[in-house]
N, C-alpha and C positions, 0 to 999 in steps of 0.2 A: 478633517482639516480643511480650512477655507483659504482660498487664494485671492489676491487682488492683482490686477494687471496694469501695466504701464506701457505705452507705445511711444517711441521716439522715431523721428524721421531725419535722416541726414541726406544731403544732396551735394553734388559737386559737378564741375565740368571738366572736360578733358582739355589738354593743351595749356594748362596753367603752369606757372613757374614752379620748379621743384621746392623752393622755400615755402611757397604758399601751401603746397601739398603736405609738407612736413608740419607746418603750423596747424593745419586742419587735423592731422593725425594726433598731434600733441593735445589739441583741444578735445578731441574725441576720447582719448585715453583719460584725460582729466575728468571728463563727464562720466565715463564708465566707472572709474574709481569712486567718484562721489555717489553714484547710484548703488554701487556695491556696498559702500559704507553705510548706506541707509537700508540695507537688507534686500535690495533688488538683485535678482539673478537673471542673467540673459538666457532666454529659452529659445529664441529664434531670431535669425538675421536673414532677411530676404532682400536680394538686390535685383534691380531692373534697369536696363539701359533705355535711353530714349534717343530717337533719331530725327534729323531734319526731314520734314515731310517731302520736300521737292528733290533733294539730292541723296537721301538715305544716309547722309554722313552722321557718324556718331556725335551726338550733341552733349550728352551728359548721362548721369545716372542718379538713382535715388535708392537709398537703403532704408528699410523699415526694421527697427529693432524692437522686439517684444520681450518685456521683463515680467517676472512674477515674484511675489513674496507672500509669506503667510500673513493673514490678516490678524489684527489685534481685536479679537472678539469682545464685544461689550455685553454685559449681563442682559439676558433677554433678547439679544439680537446677534446670533452667531455669525452672520454673514456681513457684518458691518465692515466697510472699507474706509480707509483714510487716505484722501488725496486732495 
């Protein structure tokens, strides 16, 4: 069985309006559903915070999402990936 991988990055800041946070979550859910319908399976989600260098105040975060799906092997090339 051969797999292909896809990586997405999301980022955001803290202290934004609640409506903006909800909109961002709605967009993320829409994107996750789209990837799922294309056969992508979320295999890992990793979050990291970043801070202001001089004050150490929390400035934002980034999330890395790693997806995988089975490849559609082409004759003579079992490890072909489509992206």
